[in-house]
DSSP file (Angstrom, degrees, kcal/mol; ACC not computed):
  #  RESIDUE AA STRUCTURE BP1 BP2  ACC     N-H-->O    O-->H-N    N-H-->O    O-->H-N    TCO  KAPPA ALPHA  PHI   PSI    X-CA   Y-CA   Z-CA
    1    1 A M     >        0   0    0      0, 0.0     4,-1.9     0, 0.0     5,-0.1   0.000 360.0 360.0 360.0 -39.9  137.9    2.8  -38.7
    2    2 A K  H  >  +     0   0    0      1,-0.2     4,-2.2     2,-0.2     5,-0.2   0.912 360.0  52.8 -63.5 -41.3  138.6    0.8  -35.6
    3    3 A N  H  > S+     0   0    0      1,-0.2     4,-2.6     2,-0.2    -1,-0.2   0.893 107.0  52.2 -62.2 -39.5  138.0    3.8  -33.4
    4    4 A F  H  > S+     0   0    0      1,-0.2     4,-2.8     2,-0.2    -1,-0.2   0.910 109.0  50.2 -62.5 -41.7  134.7    4.5  -35.0
    5    5 A A  H  X S+     0   0    0     -4,-1.9     4,-2.3     2,-0.2    -1,-0.2   0.891 111.5  48.4 -63.9 -39.6  133.6    0.9  -34.3
    6    6 A I  H  X S+     0   0    0     -4,-2.2     4,-2.4     2,-0.2    -2,-0.2   0.925 113.2  46.7 -67.0 -43.9  134.6    1.2  -30.7
    7    7 A V  H  X S+     0   0    0     -4,-2.6     4,-2.4     2,-0.2    -2,-0.2   0.908 113.0  49.8 -64.0 -42.0  132.8    4.5  -30.3
    8    8 A A  H  X S+     0   0    0     -4,-2.8     4,-2.2     1,-0.2    -2,-0.2   0.902 111.3  48.9 -63.9 -41.1  129.7    3.1  -32.0
    9    9 A A  H  X S+     0   0    0     -4,-2.3     4,-2.2     2,-0.2    -2,-0.2   0.904 111.4  49.6 -65.6 -40.8  129.8    0.0  -29.7
   10   10 A A  H  X S+     0   0    0     -4,-2.4     4,-2.2     2,-0.2    -2,-0.2   0.905 111.0  49.5 -64.4 -41.0  130.1    2.2  -26.6
   11   11 A A  H  X S+     0   0    0     -4,-2.4     4,-2.4     2,-0.2    -2,-0.2   0.901 110.0  51.3 -64.3 -40.4  127.2    4.4  -27.7
   12   12 A A  H  X S+     0   0    0     -4,-2.2     4,-2.5     1,-0.2    -2,-0.2   0.901 110.2  49.1 -63.7 -40.7  125.1    1.3  -28.4
   13   13 A L  H  X S+     0   0    0     -4,-2.2     4,-2.5     2,-0.2    -1,-0.2   0.891 110.3  51.4 -65.3 -38.9  125.9    0.0  -24.9
   14   14 A L  H  X S+     0   0    0     -4,-2.2     4,-2.1     2,-0.2    -2,-0.2   0.929 112.1  45.4 -63.3 -45.7  125.0    3.4  -23.3
   15   15 A V  H  X S+     0   0    0     -4,-2.4     4,-2.2     1,-0.2    -2,-0.2   0.916 113.5  49.9 -64.3 -43.2  121.6    3.5  -25.1
   16   16 A A  H  X S+     0   0    0     -4,-2.5     4,-2.3     1,-0.2    -2,-0.2   0.891 109.6  52.1 -63.3 -39.1  120.9   -0.1  -24.2
   17   17 A G  H  X S+     0   0    0     -4,-2.5     4,-1.7     2,-0.2    -1,-0.2   0.901 109.8  48.2 -63.9 -41.3  121.8    0.6  -20.6
   18   18 A C  H  X S+     0   0    0     -4,-2.1     4,-1.7     1,-0.2    -1,-0.2   0.891 112.0  49.8 -66.6 -39.0  119.4    3.6  -20.4
   19   19 A Q  H  X S+     0   0    0     -4,-2.2     4,-2.6     1,-0.2    -2,-0.2   0.895 107.5  53.4 -67.2 -38.9  116.6    1.5  -22.0
   20   20 A S  H  X S+     0   0    0     -4,-2.3     4,-2.4     1,-0.2    -1,-0.2   0.870 106.7  52.7 -66.5 -34.0  117.1   -1.3  -19.5
   21   21 A N  H  X S+     0   0    0     -4,-1.7     4,-2.2     2,-0.2    -1,-0.2   0.916 111.1  46.7 -65.0 -41.4  116.8    1.1  -16.6
   22   22 A N  H  X S+     0   0    0     -4,-1.7     4,-2.8     2,-0.2    -2,-0.2   0.895 111.6  51.5 -65.9 -39.2  113.5    2.4  -18.0
   23   23 A E  H  X S+     0   0    0     -4,-2.6     4,-2.6     2,-0.2    -2,-0.2   0.902 109.2  50.4 -64.1 -39.9  112.3   -1.1  -18.6
   24   24 A A  H  X S+     0   0    0     -4,-2.4     4,-2.1     2,-0.2    -2,-0.2   0.915 112.1  47.4 -63.9 -41.8  113.1   -2.1  -15.0
   25   25 A S  H  X S+     0   0    0     -4,-2.2     4,-2.4     1,-0.2    -2,-0.2   0.928 113.8  47.0 -64.5 -44.8  111.2    1.0  -13.8
   26   26 A N  H  X S+     0   0    0     -4,-2.8     4,-2.6     1,-0.2    -2,-0.2   0.877 109.1  55.6 -64.2 -36.8  108.2    0.2  -16.0
   27   27 A S  H  X S+     0   0    0     -4,-2.6     4,-1.7     2,-0.2    -1,-0.2   0.920 108.6  47.4 -61.7 -43.8  108.4   -3.5  -14.9
   28   28 A L  H  X S+     0   0    0     -4,-2.1     4,-2.4     1,-0.2     3,-0.2   0.950 114.9  45.4 -61.3 -49.2  108.1   -2.4  -11.2
   29   29 A N  H  < S+     0   0    0     -4,-2.4    -2,-0.2     1,-0.2    -1,-0.2   0.825 114.1  49.5 -66.1 -31.7  105.2    0.0  -12.0
   30   30 A N  H  < S+     0   0    0     -4,-2.6    -1,-0.2    -5,-0.2    -2,-0.2   0.783 119.6  36.1 -76.9 -26.8  103.5   -2.6  -14.2
   31   31 A N  H  < S+     0   0    0     -4,-1.7     2,-0.4    -3,-0.2    -2,-0.2   0.721 119.7  41.1 -99.5 -24.5  103.8   -5.4  -11.6
   32   32 A V  S  < S-     0   0    0     -4,-2.4    -1,-0.2    -5,-0.2    61,-0.0  -0.987  80.8-125.3-131.9 125.1  103.3   -3.6   -8.3
   33   33 A S     >  -     0   0    0     -2,-0.4     4,-2.6     1,-0.1     5,-0.2  -0.255  24.8-116.7 -65.0 155.5  100.8   -0.8   -7.6
   34   34 A V  H  > S+     0   0    0      1,-0.2     4,-2.6     2,-0.2     5,-0.2   0.882 116.2  54.7 -61.4 -39.0  102.0    2.5   -6.3
   35   35 A E  H  > S+     0   0    0      1,-0.2     4,-2.1     2,-0.2    -1,-0.2   0.921 110.3  45.7 -61.3 -43.2  100.0    2.0   -3.1
   36   36 A T  H  > S+     0   0    0      2,-0.2     4,-3.0     1,-0.2     5,-0.2   0.899 110.6  54.0 -66.7 -39.9  101.6   -1.4   -2.5
   37   37 A Q  H  X S+     0   0    0     -4,-2.6     4,-2.5     1,-0.2    -2,-0.2   0.924 110.4  46.5 -58.9 -44.4  105.1    0.1   -3.3
   38   38 A Q  H  X S+     0   0    0     -4,-2.6     4,-2.3     2,-0.2    -1,-0.2   0.884 112.5  49.9 -67.3 -37.8  104.5    2.8   -0.7
   39   39 A K  H  X S+     0   0    0     -4,-2.1     4,-2.2     2,-0.2    -2,-0.2   0.934 112.5  47.1 -64.0 -46.0  103.3    0.3    1.9
   40   40 A V  H  X S+     0   0    0     -4,-3.0     4,-2.7     1,-0.2    -2,-0.2   0.903 110.2  53.9 -62.8 -41.0  106.3   -2.0    1.2
   41   41 A Y  H  X S+     0   0    0     -4,-2.5     4,-2.4    -5,-0.2    -1,-0.2   0.930 108.7  48.2 -59.0 -46.4  108.6    1.1    1.5
   42   42 A R  H  X S+     0   0    0     -4,-2.3     4,-2.1     1,-0.2    -1,-0.2   0.914 113.5  47.5 -61.2 -41.9  107.2    2.0    4.9
   43   43 A E  H  X S+     0   0    0     -4,-2.2     4,-2.3     1,-0.2    -1,-0.2   0.863 109.9  52.7 -68.8 -34.7  107.6   -1.6    6.1
   44   44 A L  H  X S+     0   0    0     -4,-2.7     4,-2.2     2,-0.2    -1,-0.2   0.889 108.3  50.9 -66.9 -38.1  111.2   -1.7    4.7
   45   45 A R  H  X S+     0   0    0     -4,-2.4     4,-2.1     2,-0.2    -2,-0.2   0.924 111.2  48.0 -62.6 -43.6  112.0    1.4    6.7
   46   46 A A  H  X S+     0   0    0     -4,-2.1     4,-2.7     1,-0.2    -2,-0.2   0.889 110.0  53.0 -63.5 -38.2  110.6   -0.1    9.8
   47   47 A A  H  X S+     0   0    0     -4,-2.3     4,-2.6     2,-0.2    -1,-0.2   0.881 106.8  52.2 -64.6 -38.3  112.6   -3.3    9.1
   48   48 A M  H  X S+     0   0    0     -4,-2.2     4,-2.0     2,-0.2    -1,-0.2   0.925 111.9  46.1 -62.6 -44.1  115.8   -1.2    8.8
   49   49 A T  H  X S+     0   0    0     -4,-2.1     4,-2.4     2,-0.2    -2,-0.2   0.927 113.6  48.6 -63.8 -45.7  115.1    0.4   12.2
   50   50 A L  H  X S+     0   0    0     -4,-2.7     4,-2.9     1,-0.2     5,-0.3   0.894 108.9  53.2 -62.9 -40.7  114.3   -3.0   13.8
   51   51 A A  H  X S+     0   0    0     -4,-2.6     4,-2.3     1,-0.2    -1,-0.2   0.910 110.3  48.2 -61.3 -41.7  117.4   -4.6   12.3
   52   52 A G  H  X S+     0   0    0     -4,-2.0     4,-2.2     2,-0.2    -2,-0.2   0.920 113.1  47.2 -63.9 -44.0  119.5   -1.8   13.9
   53   53 A K  H  X S+     0   0    0     -4,-2.4     4,-2.3     2,-0.2    -2,-0.2   0.923 114.3  46.0 -64.7 -44.7  117.8   -2.1   17.3
   54   54 A E  H  X S+     0   0    0     -4,-2.9     4,-2.1     2,-0.2    -1,-0.2   0.879 111.6  52.1 -67.8 -36.7  118.1   -5.9   17.4
   55   55 A A  H  X S+     0   0    0     -4,-2.3     4,-1.0    -5,-0.3    -1,-0.2   0.918 111.5  47.0 -64.9 -41.9  121.8   -5.8   16.2
   56   56 A L  H  < S+     0   0    0     -4,-2.2     3,-0.3     1,-0.2    -2,-0.2   0.899 111.9  50.7 -64.9 -39.7  122.6   -3.3   19.0
   57   57 A A  H  < S+     0   0    0     -4,-2.3    -1,-0.2     1,-0.2    -2,-0.2   0.861 115.0  42.7 -66.2 -35.0  120.7   -5.4   21.6
   58   58 A A  H  < S+     0   0    0     -4,-2.1    -1,-0.2    -5,-0.2    -2,-0.2   0.595  95.1  97.1 -86.4 -11.0  122.6   -8.6   20.6
   59   59 A Y  S  < S-     0   0    0     -4,-1.0     2,-0.2    -3,-0.3    13,-0.0  -0.653  80.7-118.9 -86.0 127.8  125.9   -6.9   20.3
   60   60 A P        -     0   0    0      0, 0.0     4,-0.1     0, 0.0    -2,-0.1  -0.440  18.9-154.0 -65.4 134.1  128.2   -7.1   23.3
   61   61 A K  S    S+     0   0    0     -2,-0.2     2,-0.3    -4,-0.1     3,-0.2   0.806  70.1  31.5 -81.7 -30.5  128.9   -3.7   24.7
   62   62 A T  S    S+     0   0    0      1,-0.1    -1,-0.0     3,-0.0     0, 0.0  -0.858 101.3  37.5-128.2 161.4  132.3   -4.3   26.3
   63   63 A G        +     0   0    0     -2,-0.3    -1,-0.1     1,-0.2    -2,-0.1   0.560  69.3 137.9  82.1   9.0  135.3   -6.5   25.8
   64   64 A M    >   -     0   0    0     -3,-0.2     3,-1.5    -4,-0.1    -1,-0.2  -0.780  53.7-128.5 -89.5 120.9  135.3   -6.4   22.0
   65   65 A P  G >  S-     0   0    0      0, 0.0     3,-0.8     0, 0.0    -1,-0.0  -0.482  89.9  -0.5 -67.1 135.3  138.9   -6.0   20.7
   66   66 A E  G >  S-     0   0    0      1,-0.3     3,-0.6    -2,-0.2     2,-0.1   0.687 122.4 -76.7  59.0  21.5  139.1   -3.1   18.2
   67   67 A G  G <   -     0   0    0     -3,-1.5    -1,-0.3     1,-0.2    -3,-0.1   0.056  54.0-117.7  84.8 -27.8  135.4   -2.4   18.6
   68   68 A G  G <>  +     0   0    0     -3,-0.8     4,-2.1    -2,-0.1    -1,-0.2   0.820  57.9 154.3  65.2  32.1  134.2   -5.2   16.5
   69   69 A A  H <>  +     0   0    0     -3,-0.6     4,-2.7     1,-0.2     5,-0.2   0.860  68.7  54.9 -62.6 -36.3  132.5   -2.9   13.9
   70   70 A E  H  > S+     0   0    0      2,-0.2     4,-2.3     1,-0.2    -1,-0.2   0.916 109.0  47.2 -64.4 -42.1  132.8   -5.5   11.1
   71   71 A E  H  > S+     0   0    0      2,-0.2     4,-2.3     1,-0.2    -1,-0.2   0.902 112.3  50.2 -65.7 -40.3  131.0   -8.1   13.1
   72   72 A F  H  X S+     0   0    0     -4,-2.1     4,-2.8     2,-0.2    -2,-0.2   0.937 111.3  48.0 -62.2 -46.9  128.3   -5.6   14.1
   73   73 A R  H  X S+     0   0    0     -4,-2.7     4,-2.7     1,-0.2    -2,-0.2   0.893 111.0  51.3 -62.6 -40.3  127.7   -4.6   10.5
   74   74 A A  H  X S+     0   0    0     -4,-2.3     4,-2.3     2,-0.2    -1,-0.2   0.912 111.9  47.0 -63.2 -42.3  127.6   -8.2    9.3
   75   75 A L  H  X S+     0   0    0     -4,-2.3     4,-2.3     2,-0.2    -2,-0.2   0.930 113.3  48.4 -63.8 -45.7  125.0   -9.0   12.0
   76   76 A Q  H  X S+     0   0    0     -4,-2.8     4,-2.5     1,-0.2    -2,-0.2   0.906 112.3  48.9 -62.0 -42.4  122.9   -5.9   11.1
   77   77 A D  H  X S+     0   0    0     -4,-2.7     4,-2.6     2,-0.2    -1,-0.2   0.892 110.5  50.0 -65.7 -39.8  123.1   -6.7    7.4
   78   78 A S  H  X S+     0   0    0     -4,-2.3     4,-2.1     2,-0.2    -1,-0.2   0.897 112.6  47.3 -67.5 -38.0  122.0  -10.3    7.9
   79   79 A L  H  X S+     0   0    0     -4,-2.3     4,-2.7     2,-0.2     5,-0.2   0.917 111.5  51.1 -65.9 -42.8  119.1   -9.1   10.0
   80   80 A R  H  X S+     0   0    0     -4,-2.5     4,-2.7     1,-0.2    -2,-0.2   0.931 110.2  49.4 -59.8 -46.0  118.1   -6.5    7.4
   81   81 A D  H  X S+     0   0    0     -4,-2.6     4,-2.1     1,-0.2    -1,-0.2   0.918 112.0  48.3 -60.1 -43.6  118.2   -9.2    4.7
   82   82 A A  H  X S+     0   0    0     -4,-2.1     4,-1.9     1,-0.2    -1,-0.2   0.913 113.4  46.7 -64.1 -42.6  116.0  -11.5    6.7
   83   83 A F  H  X S+     0   0    0     -4,-2.7     4,-2.6     2,-0.2    -2,-0.2   0.880 110.1  53.3 -67.7 -37.4  113.5   -8.8    7.5
   84   84 A W  H  X S+     0   0    0     -4,-2.7     4,-2.7     2,-0.2     5,-0.2   0.902 107.5  51.5 -64.8 -39.9  113.4   -7.6    3.9
   85   85 A V  H  X S+     0   0    0     -4,-2.1     4,-2.6    -5,-0.2     5,-0.2   0.925 111.0  48.7 -60.6 -43.7  112.6  -11.1    2.7
   86   86 A T  H  X S+     0   0    0     -4,-1.9     4,-2.8     2,-0.2    -2,-0.2   0.921 111.6  48.7 -62.2 -45.1  109.8  -11.3    5.3
   87   87 A V  H  X S+     0   0    0     -4,-2.6     4,-1.9     2,-0.2    -2,-0.2   0.934 114.1  45.5 -61.8 -46.9  108.4   -7.9    4.2
   88   88 A C  H  <>S+     0   0    0     -4,-2.7     5,-2.8     1,-0.2     4,-0.3   0.916 115.0  47.4 -65.0 -42.5  108.5   -8.8    0.5
   89   89 A D  H ><5S+     0   0    0     -4,-2.6     3,-1.2    -5,-0.2    -2,-0.2   0.920 110.6  52.1 -64.0 -43.5  106.9  -12.3    1.1
   90   90 A T  H 3<5S+     0   0    0     -4,-2.8    -1,-0.2     1,-0.3    -2,-0.2   0.868 115.2  41.3 -60.6 -37.9  104.2  -10.8    3.3
   91   91 A N  T 3<5S-     0   0    0     -4,-1.9    -1,-0.3    -5,-0.2    -2,-0.2   0.342 110.7-120.8 -93.4   6.1  103.2   -8.3    0.6
   92   92 A Q  T < 5 +     0   0    0     -3,-1.2     2,-0.4    -4,-0.3    -3,-0.2   0.902  64.5 143.1  53.5  46.5  103.5  -10.8   -2.2
   93   93 A V      < -     0   0    0     -5,-2.8    -1,-0.2    -6,-0.1    -2,-0.1  -0.951  58.9-106.0-114.9 134.8  106.2   -8.7   -3.9
   94   94 A A    >   -     0   0    0     -2,-0.4     3,-2.0     1,-0.1     4,-0.5  -0.330  28.1-124.6 -59.6 139.6  109.1  -10.3   -5.7
   95   95 A L  T >> S+     0   0    0      1,-0.3     3,-1.7     2,-0.2     4,-0.5   0.836 107.9  62.9 -58.2 -35.8  112.3   -9.9   -3.6
   96   96 A H  H 3> S+     0   0    0      1,-0.3     4,-0.6     2,-0.2    -1,-0.3   0.685  97.0  59.6 -67.7 -14.4  114.2   -8.3   -6.5
   97   97 A F  H <> S+     0   0    0     -3,-2.0     4,-3.0     1,-0.2    -1,-0.3   0.639  85.3  81.0 -82.8 -14.2  111.6   -5.4   -6.4
   98   98 A G  H <> S+     0   0    0     -3,-1.7     4,-2.5    -4,-0.5    -2,-0.2   0.929  94.4  43.0 -57.8 -48.6  112.6   -4.6   -2.8
   99   99 A D  H  X S+     0   0    0     -4,-0.5     4,-2.8     2,-0.2    -1,-0.2   0.889 114.4  51.6 -64.8 -38.5  115.7   -2.6   -3.7
  100  100 A S  H  X S+     0   0    0     -4,-0.6     4,-2.6     2,-0.2    -2,-0.2   0.915 111.6  46.4 -64.8 -42.4  113.8   -0.9   -6.5
  101  101 A I  H  X S+     0   0    0     -4,-3.0     4,-2.7     2,-0.2    -2,-0.2   0.922 113.0  50.1 -64.8 -43.4  111.0    0.1   -4.2
  102  102 A W  H  X S+     0   0    0     -4,-2.5     4,-2.3    -5,-0.2    -2,-0.2   0.944 113.0  45.8 -59.5 -48.8  113.5    1.3   -1.6
  103  103 A T  H  X S+     0   0    0     -4,-2.8     4,-2.6     1,-0.2     5,-0.2   0.914 113.7  48.8 -61.8 -44.3  115.4    3.4   -4.1
  104  104 A K  H  X S+     0   0    0     -4,-2.6     4,-2.6     1,-0.2    -1,-0.2   0.914 111.3  50.2 -62.8 -43.2  112.3    4.9   -5.6
  105  105 A G  H  <>S+     0   0    0     -4,-2.7     5,-2.4     2,-0.2     4,-0.4   0.889 112.5  46.3 -63.1 -40.2  110.9    5.7   -2.1
  106  106 A V  H ><5S+     0   0    0     -4,-2.3     3,-0.7     3,-0.2    -2,-0.2   0.931 114.4  47.3 -68.0 -45.4  114.2    7.5   -1.1
  107  107 A K  H 3<5S+     0   0    0     -4,-2.6    -2,-0.2     1,-0.2    -1,-0.2   0.895 118.1  40.8 -63.6 -40.1  114.4    9.4   -4.4
  108  108 A E  T 3<5S-     0   0    0     -4,-2.6    -1,-0.2    -5,-0.2    -2,-0.2   0.434 108.4-126.7 -89.5   0.9  110.8   10.5   -4.3
  109  109 A K  T < 5 -     0   0    0     -3,-0.7    -3,-0.2    -4,-0.4    -4,-0.1   0.918  34.1-169.8  54.9  50.9  111.0   11.2   -0.5
  110  110 A W      < -     0   0    0     -5,-2.4    -1,-0.1    -6,-0.1     2,-0.1  -0.425  28.8-102.3 -66.0 145.9  108.0    9.0    0.4
  111  111 A P        -     0   0    0      0, 0.0    -1,-0.1     0, 0.0   -69,-0.0  -0.368  16.2-133.1 -70.8 151.2  106.9    9.5    4.1
  112  112 A A  S    S+     0   0    0     -3,-0.1     2,-0.3     1,-0.1   -66,-0.1   0.785  92.1  29.5 -72.7 -27.7  107.9    6.8    6.6
  113  113 A V  S    S-     0   0    0      0, 0.0     2,-0.3     0, 0.0    -1,-0.1  -0.918  95.6 -96.2-130.3 157.3  104.4    6.8    8.0
  114  114 A V        -     0   0    0     -2,-0.3     2,-0.2     1,-0.1     3,-0.1  -0.565  42.6-123.1 -72.8 131.1  101.0    7.5    6.5
  115  115 A Q        -     0   0    0     -2,-0.3    -1,-0.1     1,-0.1     2,-0.0  -0.507  31.8-101.2 -74.3 143.0   99.9   11.1    7.1
  116  116 A G              0   0    0     -2,-0.2    -1,-0.1     1,-0.1     0, 0.0  -0.300 360.0 360.0 -62.9 146.6   96.5   11.5    8.9
  117  117 A R              0   0    0     -3,-0.1    -1,-0.1    -2,-0.0    -2,-0.0   0.441 360.0 360.0 -95.6 360.0   93.6   12.4    6.7
């Protein structure tokens, strides 16, 4: 009887988890138009590139013991976070939608730039 209760609880959690993912997706689509999502995605891609370039420019090239990869990654991540906040604020999109838009754009293979008409 205990095993059945555990299995039933696990199944309920699985179903609830799947529903919450669908609700999150619907929430994004209900709150942000697809055109805006694609625009934000393109700007987030540009922000990722810019964060990498600025981190490389600010990173000392020589004299770092053991390469300093952790420090570089921390700098790059902090720049990325700052740029993502700017992109979301500029487009009046809630910050928590930024990751959802990024994930959706990657999964659906949205282009980085608008194709010519």
